[in-house]
C-alpha positions in Angstrom: -2.4 -39.7 5.5 0.9 -41.1 4.3 2.1 -41.7 0.8 1.4 -45.4 0.1 2.0 -47.9 -2.6 2.6 -46.1 -5.9 2.8 -49.3 -7.9 0.0 -48.0 -10.0 2.7 -46.0 -11.7 0.4 -43.5 -13.4 1.7 -40.0 -14.2 -0.5 -38.7 -11.4 1.1 -40.9 -8.7 4.6 -40.1 -10.1 3.9 -36.4 -10.0 2.5 -36.6 -6.4 5.4 -38.6 -5.2 7.9 -36.3 -6.9 6.2 -33.3 -5.3 6.2 -34.9 -1.9 2.4 -34.7 -1.6 0.6 -37.1 0.7 -2.0 -39.3 -1.0 -3.8 -42.6 -0.6 -4.3 -44.7 -3.7 -7.7 -46.5 -4.1 -7.7 -49.1 -6.9 -11.0 -50.8 -7.5 -12.5 -53.2 -10.1 -14.0 -51.0 -12.9 -17.2 -52.1 -14.5 -17.1 -51.4 -18.2 -20.9 -51.1 -18.2 -20.9 -48.3 -15.6 -22.9 -45.3 -16.8 -20.9 -42.8 -14.8 -17.2 -43.3 -13.9 -17.3 -40.9 -11.0 -20.5 -42.3 -9.4 -19.1 -45.8 -9.9 -16.0 -44.8 -7.9 -18.1 -43.3 -5.1 -20.3 -46.3 -4.9 -17.5 -48.9 -5.0 -15.3 -47.0 -2.6 -18.2 -46.3 -0.2 -17.6 -42.5 -0.3 -20.2 -39.8 -0.5 -20.5 -38.5 -4.1 -19.9 -35.0 -2.9 -16.3 -36.0 -2.0 -15.5 -37.6 -5.3 -14.5 -35.1 -8.0 -14.5 -35.6 -11.8 -12.0 -33.9 -14.1 -13.6 -32.2 -17.1 -12.0 -30.2 -19.9 -13.7 -27.2 -21.4 -12.8 -24.7 -24.1 -12.9 -21.2 -22.7 -12.6 -18.6 -25.5 -10.4 -21.0 -27.4 -8.2 -22.1 -24.6 -8.5 -25.5 -22.8 -9.3 -25.3 -19.1 -9.5 -28.2 -16.6 -12.5 -28.1 -14.2 -12.6 -30.3 -11.1 -16.2 -30.7 -9.8 -18.1 -33.2 -7.6 -19.5 -36.2 -9.5 -22.8 -35.6 -7.8 -23.3 -32.4 -9.8 -22.5 -30.7 -13.0 -20.1 -28.1 -14.3 -21.5 -24.6 -14.6 -19.8 -23.5 -17.8 -20.7 -19.8 -17.3 -19.1 -19.9 -13.8 -16.0 -21.6 -15.2 -15.6 -19.0 -17.9 -16.0 -16.2 -15.3 -13.5 -17.9 -12.9 -10.8 -17.7 -15.6 -11.8 -14.3 -16.9 -13.4 -15.6 -20.1 -16.6 -14.9 -21.8 -17.8 -18.3 -23.1 -17.1 -21.9 -22.3 -18.1 -25.2 -23.9 -17.1 -28.8 -23.3 -13.9 -29.8 -25.0 -13.8 -32.5 -27.6 -13.1 -35.8 -25.8 -10.3 -36.8 -28.3 -8.6 -33.4 -27.8 -8.9 -33.9 -24.0 -7.2 -37.3 -24.3 -4.4 -35.9 -26.5 -3.7 -32.9 -24.2 -3.8 -34.7 -20.9 -2.3 -38.1 -21.9 -5.2 -39.9 -20.2 -8.3 -41.7 -21.5 -11.8 -40.3 -20.9 -13.1 -41.8 -17.6 -9.5 -41.9 -16.3 -8.4 -38.3 -16.8 -6.6 -37.1 -13.7 -6.2 -33.4 -12.9 -2.6 -34.4 -11.8 0.3 -35.2 -14.0 -1.2 -34.2 -17.3 0.9 -34.2 -20.4 0.2 -30.5 -21.1 -0.1 -28.2 -18.1 -3.5 -26.5 -18.4 -5.2 -23.8 -16.4 -7.2 -25.5 -13.7 -10.2 -24.6 -11.5 -11.2 -26.6 -8.5 -14.8 -26.3 -7.3 -15.0 -24.5 -3.9 -17.0 -27.3 -2.3 -13.8 -29.3 -2.0 -12.8 -27.2 1.0 -15.7 -28.7 2.9 -13.8 -32.0 3.3 -10.5 -33.0 4.9 -9.8 -35.2 1.8 -11.3 -35.6 -1.6 -11.0 -38.3 -4.3 -10.0 -37.7 -7.9 -9.0 -40.0 -10.8 -5.6 -41.5 -10.4 -5.0 -41.6 -14.1 -6.9 -44.7 -15.2 -10.4 -46.2 -14.9 -10.7 -48.0 -11.7 -8.2 -46.0 -9.8 -8.8 -43.0 -7.6 -6.5 -41.0 -5.4 -7.4 -39.5 -2.0 -5.7 -36.3 -1.0 -6.3 -33.0 0.8 -8.1 -30.3 -1.2 -5.3 -27.8 -0.6 -2.7 -30.3 -1.8 -4.8 -30.9 -4.9 -5.0 -27.2 -5.6 -1.3 -26.8 -5.0 -0.1 -29.6 -7.2 -2.3 -28.6 -10.1 -1.9 -24.9 -9.6 -5.7 -24.6 -9.4 -7.8 -21.6 -8.8 -10.6 -22.3 -6.3 -14.0 -21.0 -7.4 -17.7 -22.0 -7.3 -18.0 -23.8 -10.7 -20.3 -26.7 -9.9 -24.0 -26.8 -9.6 -26.0 -29.5 -7.8 
């Protein structure tokens, strides 16, 4: 998989290009009425939902943590807290998530965030040669190898999703 057109110009594509990480951009027409951004991406791109990962922010004992889990499932907050050595996790306020990442909800990429946050990637990502994550805006996903995703985000890999 080669680096391709980075004309999308999001902080995610810029960060990947700067880091020399191979990725494939996948822009698509976003439907504002879509109930789930991640499931919409899977459907429009013709990819199994298990390969498309959503980026969520949680508050673990007062610190923001990025969780990357399949769109087909949910984030297990207890497992996330345990993965980072915390006691209790709750979903972060969406406005705070936008301020800290520099992205809008529905387009939050785990890559190229304004504030570098501790990140955990669900272990199911290792089941695939490549996975899809938001490229930094609604209607734009990036395909890359799970190990490259973990490397560029500094992610810990742990079982934090539940089907």
